[in-house]
N, C-alpha and C positions, 0 to 999 in steps of 0.2 A: 501647484496645488494639484494638477491634473497628473504630473509626473507621480505624485507621491501616494496619490490614490490609486494609480495603475500598480505601483509596485506592493500595496498592501492587498488588494485583492488578489494577486499574484501568490502573495502569500496565504493567504485564506484559502485558496483552491489548491495548493500544492500538498495539501495531507490527503485529500480526496481523490486527486491522479496518481498520487503514490500507492493508495488502496486500493484503486481500479485496476490498476496495471500488475499489481502484485501476482494476481490470478495466472498473466501470462508472461512472465520472467521467472526464469529458473532461480533457485534462491543461490547458487553459485555463480550468478553473471550479474552484473548491475544494469539497471534500467537503460533503457535505449537512449532516453534525454541526458541520462548523467554520462553512460560513455559514450559520449556523441561522436568520437574519433572515428567509429566502427561505423555509422553512418544507417542509413533504415533499410533495414531486412524483411522486404513484404513476406516471402515465402522462405524464411530460416526454417529449417527443421528443428522442432522441438524436441529436447533430449527428454527419455523417457523416465516418469518420477520413479517407476517400480522397477528394481532390477528384475530381470531375467531369472529363472531357476537354473542352476546349473546342472546340465545334462550330465548323466553320469559316463563316464567314460569306457567306450565299447570294450569288453574283455576281446583279449585277442588271444588266440592259442599260441604256446610257445612254439616256436618256427627253427629251434636252435638246429634241429636234426635234420630240417629240411635245406639250412644254410649250407649245411657242410656235405650237401650230398653232391655227387658228380652230374653234370647234364646226361641225357641219356644218350646212348653211343647206337648209331643205326646200324641194321645188318650190313654185313660187306655186299649184298648183292642188290640191295634197297637204293634206288636212284632216291638223292635230294631232292627238295621241294624244287629247288631252282631248276634243275635237271627236267623236273618233270614239265614243268610250266613253258619251259622254253622248248620252241618246236624244230625239229632237224633242219639244219643249215639248208638253204635254198629249195624247201618244201615248198607248196602251194599254201600252207598255213603263214609258213615263215614269210613270204610275199606279201601275203595279207597285211601281216604286220608292220613289216618294215621294208618294203618299196617307197612307200610314201615319205617316210623318214630320209632315205638315201635322196629323194628327188627334193625335199626342200631343202636339204643341209647343200644341193648345188645351187637352188635357187640362191639361198642366202651366201653363199660364199663360193661363185662360180668359177673356180680355179680348175684348170685343165684335169686334175686328179677326181675332182669332185663331179665334174659333168659326166667322164668316162666312165667312173665307177657306176653310176646311176644308167648309163646307157648299155654296158655290159650287163648289168641285171636285169635292164629290159629284154636284152637278146635273150640271155637265159631265160627267161619266162617265157618269149614266143617259140623256141625252138621245144620246150616241153609242152605248149599248148598244141603245137606242130604235130610232134609224136603222139600225142592222144588223140589229134583227129584222123592220123592215119590208122591207129586201131582200133577206134573206133569204128572206120569206115569198114574195116576188115570184117568187125563182128557182126555188123548189120547185114553186110554182104553174105553171111553164112549161116545167118537166124531168119528166119521168114517171120516170126512171131515179133522180131524190133524191128522190121523194114517197113515204114509208114507207107511206102511206095506200092506196097500190095495190098493195102488198105484202101486207098486211094491215089491215085495216078498224081505225079507229081510234075510230068513235063506238059507244056501247054496245049500240045494238039490230044495228048490222052485226057487231061482235065476236061476239055471242049467236049469231048464224047462222053464222057463220064456225068457232065450238066446235062448234056442229051438225053442219056439215058435214064437219068434220075427225073428229069420232068415227063417222059413217057413214063417212070413208074409213078410216078403223083397221081397224073392222070387216072389210073388203072385204080391206084388205090382209093383216091376221093371218090370214084364210081362206085368202087365196092362201099366203102362207108356211107354213101348216100343212099343205099339201098335198106340201110338198118336205122338210120339217126334221121334226124330233122333238126332245125334250125329256129329257134325263137328267137322273135326280133321285139324288143320293146322299143318304142320311139314316142316322142311328141311332135304333134304339127307345127311348132313353131322352132323345131331344133333343126338348125341350119346342116349341124353333123349328120343328122339322121335323113336329110335329104341327100347329100352324097354317098350315104353308105347303102341308101337302098336300090341304086342302081348295081353294084358289087353281087350284093345279095342275089339279085336277078341275072347277074352274069352265072352264078355258082348253081342257082337252080336249073338254068337253061341249059349249060355247059356240063353238067355232070348227075342233075337229077333231084338235088337235094330239095325237099319240101321246104318251105318258109312259113312258119306261123308268125304273122305280125299282129302285134298288142299294142293298142294306143293308149297313154299315160293319160292323156285329156280329153278322150273321145273322139278326135276330131282327126279327120283325114290328112295326108299327106298333101302340099300343095302339086307334086308331081306327077300323082296320080297312079302311083306303083302302089301294089297292095291295098287296092279298094275296098277288098271283103277283108277287113281288117276286123280284131275284135277287142273290145274295150275292157282294161283292166278290171278286175274284179278282187284285186288282193294279191294275186300273184306275185306282182314286182316287190312288195314289201315283203313277202316271205322268202323271194328268191334273194335279198341284199341289194336290190337295184337302186342306185343312187345318182348314176347319170346316166344319159342316153347318147347315141345309141348303145344298147345293152344286148349281148349277142350269147345265147346259150345252147349247147346240143342236147336235143331230147332223144332218148330212144324208149320204146313204150317197154314194160308198162310204166315204170318210176325212174329209169335213168336219166339224171342229168347232170351236166358237165358245163361250168362258165368258161367261156372263151374269153369276153372283153367288154369293157365298160368305158366307151369312147370309141371315138372311128379309128379305123383298120385296115392296113392297104390288102389288096387281094393275096398277095403273097404271103404275106403275116398271116392273114387268115386262114390259108389253104395249110402252113405248118403249123398252125394250133389244134386245128382240126386233127391232122394226121396225128399229133402228137398225143392228145385226148385220145384216139382212136388206138392207139397202140398201150397207153397206161391201163385201158379199161376192156383191153384182149379183143377188140374189135379186128385188130389186124394184128399180124405176128410180127416178131422183131425182125425177119427177114426181110418182110415186104416194108418195114421201116426204114431199116438201113438202105435197101434199094432207092427210096425216093431220094437219099442225101447223098446219091453217086458213090455208095462206100461199098467194100465186101463185107460181107460177114467173116468176122475173124475173132479168133477164140476170147475169150475175158482171161485176163493176168490176175485179177482180183481174189485175193484168197480169202477163207474165212479167217476169224479172229483166233480160231481154236489153232488151225495150221500152224501158224508162227508162234517161234519163241525165241527169245535174245540169244539162245547159244547158235541157232540156225543162223542168225541176222550176220554174226562175226565171222563165219564161214561163208565165204562166197560163193562157193562150189556148191554147198548146201541149198543156199539162197537161189543159186540159180536152177536146180534141180527141182524145188519144191514148187517155183512158180511154172517152171514148165511143165509138170505133172498137174498142175491147176488148171493148165488150157487145155487137158485131155490128151494131148499130143506126146507122142515119145520123146524124152529128153535128148535133146541134142548135143552130141561133143563130136563137132568136126575137127578133121584132122586134115592140114594143109597138104601133108605127104602122101595121104591115103588117095589110091582111086579106084572107083568100084567098077570101072571096067577091067581092070587086069586081071586075069587069069588067076 
């Protein structure tokens, strides 16, 4: 009885299920429960019910004439693209592109020929570098504009003397600047870096004559007793953009002011920044500033943009002559065989 009842119920539900599944099954395909051999496909892509409109074929122009045309023939003297891209054998560009390839070949297949070929190419490259070094040394020897030794000595004994002379020049320049400007010093009483910066400012004040104007941001004095005659900030720090202490500025009456640092700074660095700011603002000239660095004053070779052009850059002789004239000196063309003392 139970079996017959189950079959009867299934028979009654069958049309409903067929109607319910009719919306999800393509008319060209049987339902999944009839075509059970295909299995259950949860994510099977449904076919489109409406066909897409056919696109009109693109109209192409007849190219019958182009098919029968012969390929263009390059001029007789014009090199091919492969010849243009390939550098000259054993040139610097050729070594940049190919030397590693020979090395890798020798590593992957270390036959005597491959290893020897790599080392021979390496020797050629070193010989070319040595030849360049020799010529470069002769060129620098004959042209003072290219010899860095005349700007600042390279030998140790001469460099030590240059450093000593630079120290003397720095002291003189700082004393010169101290007569024109003062140092504005913003601090806080609880700033430990301000406590260790203050003695360095006191040393500058005592040694070179700088006047230090101390300004307290919190209205309290420093515990080390330095600068007891400080002033309380009245908004000057906000106007100058002070965000951390100690903050140091150079002041030149009536309204010149230059920021030096915000944060602790060494005495040497502080002195160098003072001299650089003095040079930039015209308080000392370029020659005095270069003397503080232990360098001789040399002509500048930086040309104006209007002086140079592409044609000049192609010709080395024109390039050299233009840069020499830019320095203000007479163009130099030394001849190794000429003797100025000969009659």
